[in-house]
C-alpha positions in Angstrom: 80.4 110.4 126.0 83.2 112.6 125.6 85.6 111.7 122.7 89.6 111.9 123.3 91.0 115.0 122.2 93.3 113.0 119.6 90.2 111.5 118.1 88.3 114.6 118.2 91.0 116.4 116.2 91.1 113.8 113.5 87.3 113.7 113.2 87.5 117.6 112.7 90.3 117.0 110.2 88.4 114.4 108.3 85.3 116.7 108.3 87.1 119.7 107.1 88.9 117.7 104.2 85.2 116.5 103.1 84.0 120.1 103.2 86.9 121.1 101.3 86.7 118.3 98.8 83.0 118.9 98.3 83.7 122.6 97.2 86.8 121.5 94.8 84.2 118.7 93.6 81.6 120.9 92.8 84.2 123.1 90.8 85.5 120.3 88.8 82.1 118.7 87.9 81.4 122.0 86.3 84.3 121.4 84.0 83.8 119.6 80.1 85.5 116.3 80.3 87.1 117.1 76.9 85.7 116.9 72.8 84.0 113.8 72.4 81.6 112.3 69.9 79.2 109.4 70.7 79.6 106.2 68.8 76.2 105.1 67.3 75.1 101.7 67.2 73.7 101.6 63.6 72.7 99.0 61.0 75.3 97.6 58.4 76.0 100.6 55.9 74.9 98.0 53.1 71.4 98.1 54.5 68.5 100.2 54.7 67.3 100.6 58.3 63.5 100.4 59.2 61.9 103.4 60.3 61.5 103.5 64.1 57.8 103.6 64.1 57.7 100.3 61.8 59.3 98.3 64.5 58.1 96.5 67.6 59.6 94.3 70.1 58.7 90.8 71.1 59.7 88.7 74.3 61.3 85.6 72.7 63.0 83.9 75.7 63.0 84.4 79.7 64.9 82.6 82.2 67.1 83.0 85.2 70.7 82.9 85.5 72.3 80.0 87.6 73.1 81.1 90.8 76.2 80.0 93.0 75.5 77.0 95.1 74.1 78.0 98.7 73.8 81.7 97.8 70.3 83.3 98.7 70.4 86.8 97.3 71.2 88.6 94.1 70.8 92.3 92.9 72.3 94.6 90.4 73.2 92.9 87.4 75.0 94.3 84.4 75.5 92.7 80.8 77.9 93.2 78.1 78.6 91.7 74.5 81.9 90.4 73.7 83.1 92.3 70.5 85.0 90.3 67.4 88.2 91.7 69.1 87.7 89.3 72.7 89.6 86.1 72.4 86.1 84.0 73.6 84.2 85.8 70.9 83.7 82.8 69.0 82.4 81.0 71.9 80.6 83.8 74.2 78.1 86.1 72.9 77.4 87.8 76.3 78.4 88.0 79.8 76.4 89.0 82.8 77.7 90.2 86.3 75.9 90.7 89.4 76.8 90.8 93.3 75.5 87.5 95.1 75.6 86.7 98.8 73.7 86.2 102.1 71.9 89.7 101.5 72.8 93.1 100.2 75.9 94.6 102.4 76.7 91.1 103.6 80.5 90.3 104.3 80.1 87.2 101.9 79.1 89.3 98.8 81.0 88.8 95.7 80.7 89.8 92.3 79.7 87.0 90.1 79.5 86.2 86.4 78.0 83.7 83.7 78.6 83.4 80.0 76.0 82.8 77.3 77.3 80.0 74.7 77.2 81.2 71.2 76.4 77.7 70.0 74.2 76.1 72.6 72.5 79.4 73.9 72.8 78.3 77.5 74.3 80.3 80.5 77.2 78.8 82.1 77.3 78.1 86.0 77.8 81.3 87.9 81.6 81.8 88.7 83.2 84.5 91.4 85.0 87.0 89.4 85.6 89.7 92.4 86.4 88.5 96.0 86.7 91.4 98.3 89.6 90.0 100.4 91.8 88.9 97.3 90.9 92.6 95.7 91.9 94.1 98.8 95.0 92.4 99.3 96.0 93.1 95.6 95.6 96.8 96.3 96.9 97.1 100.0 93.2 98.4 101.1 90.7 97.0 103.3 87.2 96.6 101.6 84.3 95.9 103.9 81.5 95.2 101.3 81.0 95.0 97.4 78.2 96.4 95.4 77.1 97.4 91.8 79.3 96.1 89.0 79.3 97.7 85.8 81.0 96.3 82.7 82.6 97.4 79.5 84.6 96.5 76.6 87.4 98.7 75.4 88.8 99.4 71.9 91.0 96.5 71.9 88.1 94.0 73.1 89.4 93.7 76.6 86.5 93.7 79.4 86.8 96.2 82.3 84.9 95.9 85.5 83.8 98.8 87.8 82.6 97.8 91.2 81.0 99.8 94.1 83.3 98.8 97.1 83.1 100.3 100.7 86.1 100.8 103.3 84.7 102.7 106.3 81.2 103.3 106.7 78.1 102.3 104.1 77.4 102.9 100.6 77.5 106.7 101.4 81.6 106.1 101.7 81.8 103.8 98.7 84.9 103.8 96.4 84.7 102.5 92.6 87.1 99.7 92.2 88.6 99.1 88.6 89.5 95.6 87.3 91.0 94.3 84.1 90.0 91.0 82.6 93.3 88.9 81.7 93.2 88.1 78.0 95.7 85.4 78.5 94.4 81.9 77.1 92.0 80.5 79.6 92.6 76.7 80.9 89.1 75.9 81.9 86.0 75.3 80.0 84.0 77.6 79.6 86.9 80.0 79.9 87.1 81.7 83.6 89.8 84.4 83.1 91.4 86.3 85.9 90.4 89.7 86.8 93.1 92.1 88.0 92.4 94.7 90.4 94.0 98.1 88.7 93.1 100.6 91.4 90.6 102.6 93.5 89.4 105.3 91.1 90.6 108.7 92.6 87.3 110.4 92.2 87.9 112.6 95.3 89.9 115.4 94.1 91.3 116.8 97.5 91.9 113.8 99.1 92.1 110.6 96.6 92.6 107.9 99.4 89.3 109.1 101.1 86.9 108.6 98.1 83.7 110.1 99.8 80.7 108.7 98.2 81.0 108.3 94.2 79.1 105.2 92.9 78.3 103.2 89.5 75.4 101.4 88.5 74.6 102.4 84.8 76.0 101.2 81.6 79.0 103.1 79.7 78.2 104.9 76.6 80.5 104.3 73.8 82.6 107.1 72.3 83.7 107.3 68.5 87.4 107.1 69.8 87.0 103.9 71.3 86.6 105.3 75.0 83.3 105.6 76.7 81.4 108.0 79.4 81.0 105.9 82.5 78.2 107.3 84.7 78.5 108.1 88.2 76.8 109.5 91.1 77.6 111.2 94.4 75.3 110.5 97.3 76.7 111.8 100.7 73.8 114.0 101.6 72.7 115.5 98.3 72.8 113.2 95.3 73.7 114.1 91.7 75.0 112.5 88.4 78.2 112.8 86.9 80.3 111.1 84.3 84.0 109.8 83.9 85.8 110.1 80.6 87.3 106.7 79.9 90.1 106.5 77.3 90.3 103.7 74.7 92.1 101.4 77.0 90.2 102.5 80.0 92.3 105.0 81.7 90.5 107.9 83.3 90.9 111.2 81.5 88.5 113.2 83.6 85.1 114.0 85.6 82.0 116.1 84.9 79.0 116.8 86.8 75.8 116.7 84.2 73.0 118.2 86.4 72.3 121.1 89.0 69.9 119.1 90.8 70.5 117.6 94.2 68.0 114.7 94.2 68.9 112.5 91.2 71.5 109.9 91.0 72.1 106.8 88.6 72.0 108.2 85.3 71.4 106.4 82.1 72.8 107.8 79.1 71.5 108.0 75.4 73.0 109.2 72.5 70.7 110.8 69.8 73.4 111.7 67.8 77.0 112.0 67.8 76.7 115.3 69.9 73.0 115.2 71.2 73.0 113.0 74.3 70.2 112.3 77.1 70.6 111.2 80.6 67.9 109.7 82.3 68.1 109.9 86.2 66.7 107.7 89.0 64.8 110.7 90.6 64.3 110.9 94.6 62.6 114.3 94.2 58.9 114.9 94.9 57.4 114.8 91.3 58.0 110.8 91.1 58.6 111.4 87.3 61.8 110.6 85.5 64.5 113.1 85.7 66.2 114.2 82.3 69.1 116.3 81.4 70.5 116.9 78.0 73.7 118.1 76.0 73.8 119.3 72.6 77.4 119.9 72.2 79.1 116.5 73.0 79.1 117.1 76.9 80.6 120.7 76.7 77.5 121.9 78.5 74.6 120.1 80.0 70.9 121.5 81.0 68.4 120.1 83.0 64.9 119.2 81.3 61.4 119.4 82.8 60.8 115.8 84.2 59.6 113.2 81.6 55.9 112.1 81.6 56.6 108.7 82.6 56.9 107.6 86.2 59.8 106.8 88.3 59.7 104.8 91.6 62.9 106.1 93.2 64.5 103.0 91.4 67.2 102.6 88.8 66.4 102.8 85.0 68.1 101.2 81.8 67.9 102.9 78.3 69.5 102.7 75.0 69.3 104.0 71.3 68.7 101.0 69.2 69.9 100.1 66.0 66.4 101.6 64.4 67.3 105.0 65.9 64.5 104.6 68.6 64.9 104.8 72.3 64.2 101.8 74.8 63.9 102.3 78.3 63.3 99.8 81.7 61.8 101.4 84.6 59.8 100.9 87.7 56.4 102.9 87.8 55.8 105.0 90.8 52.2 103.7 90.7 53.1 100.2 91.4 56.9 100.4 93.0 59.5 97.8 92.3 57.0 95.0 91.9 56.4 96.1 88.5 59.0 96.7 85.9 57.7 98.3 82.8 59.1 98.7 79.0 58.8 102.1 77.4 60.0 103.0 73.9 59.5 105.8 71.6 60.9 107.2 68.0 61.4 110.6 69.7 62.5 110.6 73.3 61.3 114.4 73.8 58.6 114.9 74.6 57.6 111.6 76.0 53.7 111.6 75.5 53.8 109.5 72.5 55.9 106.6 74.0 54.3 103.2 74.3 54.4 101.5 77.4 53.8 97.9 78.6 54.7 95.7 81.5 57.7 93.4 81.6 56.6 91.7 84.6 54.2 92.7 87.2 54.4 90.8 90.8 52.6 90.9 93.8 52.8 93.6 97.1 56.3 93.1 98.5 58.0 91.4 95.4 60.6 93.2 93.7 61.9 93.3 90.0 64.4 96.1 89.9 67.9 97.3 88.5 67.4 96.5 85.0 70.4 96.4 82.2 69.8 96.2 78.7 71.9 95.6 75.6 71.4 95.1 72.0 73.4 92.7 69.9 75.1 93.9 66.6 73.0 94.0 63.5 73.8 91.9 60.5 73.1 92.2 56.8 71.0 89.5 55.3 70.0 88.7 51.6 66.4 89.3 50.6 64.4 88.5 47.6 63.0 91.5 46.1 60.0 89.9 43.7 59.3 93.1 41.9 62.7 93.2 40.4 63.4 89.6 40.5 66.8 89.8 42.1 68.4 89.7 45.7 68.5 92.9 47.8 70.1 93.4 51.3 68.0 93.8 54.2 68.9 94.2 57.9 68.7 91.5 60.6 68.4 94.0 63.5 70.2 92.6 66.8 68.2 91.1 69.4 67.8 92.9 72.8 68.8 91.3 75.8 67.4 92.3 79.1 68.4 91.6 82.9 67.0 92.3 86.1 66.8 91.6 89.9 64.0 88.8 90.6 62.7 89.0 93.9 66.3 89.4 95.4 67.0 85.9 94.9 68.2 85.5 91.3 68.6 87.5 88.1 66.2 87.0 85.3 67.3 87.4 81.9 65.0 88.1 78.8 65.8 87.9 75.0 63.4 90.3 72.9 63.3 90.1 69.1 62.4 93.1 66.7 59.7 92.8 64.4 60.1 95.3 61.8 57.9 96.1 58.5 59.4 97.0 55.3 
């Protein structure tokens, strides 16, 4: 079928803009996003941390989040703990966000959430925080579908949500929708605050409104200035990872590519020190092993490293540096695909030969346990009797680890893991 000349002209123009943009994007992604230092999660200064090798993690609790009534599918969860500066901190310790609807990419998919009650330890019924129609009307754009959400608490305690949203086309034409939580007093129990769409992030240098194929999936890495690095990835044809620099109030300050590879995406950032960071990528290359990049100068330069020894089944990973200084990672092994979710941990992230790995869950063929999220609650000092001296000292009560993941595409599973640290 021959296209009308006007339509052909438009298509050629758009193609040209995309190609121009990709060239500009490559140049802009090679630029550092500005000086930054990571904010390290550490035990209280009055306490002596246990060495990483002296701590192990044990599952203490396992459940599934309440689903919205009549909703059949769930995927891509993210967890965020509420800091003391958040108005609901006294009542709520954690929030979980995920997308729920008939199926992935369905028109009825919304972003929903649940709150973990600090007193009862129960998760609230799921409630909608982002509806594509309402968000589209607020911004004056058409949103066809919603996808991965990522949550972050800024320097003042306000929560931000970054959500994959498409206009024309599929996931490869995605935009990143930025929303902020309204911190005004909520009149519901449990509190359900309004989420206000801020904008579609201008992630296409040549044509911001076109916004070709930048998505979010993994957790931001907090910075010492109160801002964060938000991991993003590009997936139109080639695939690669990048980061957005966010200011203390969530303002976008810059964008940087963090790998030269064209077969990796969904980076999970781990700070080993204030200036030495790792990025673990979902690998779509032939090695079927975890792809790794690093910076030793706080993001001024990034280098690709040899693939890690643990395997990756072309699926999203979650990773963090614990308060003990070790690194914990959740990933799907290539040997079993997404029907198995593994936990790996080590005192030294590179090399990975000494890491300890065990299964979080292993299912049957055709089942899926994927897209994990991982967060550690704050550590607290506790009084401890020291028999030899006959007095009381200060020890560390390391924070529990909470994990979430997609459970058979039908629900979101959450688990609490507790540290067992020898003195």
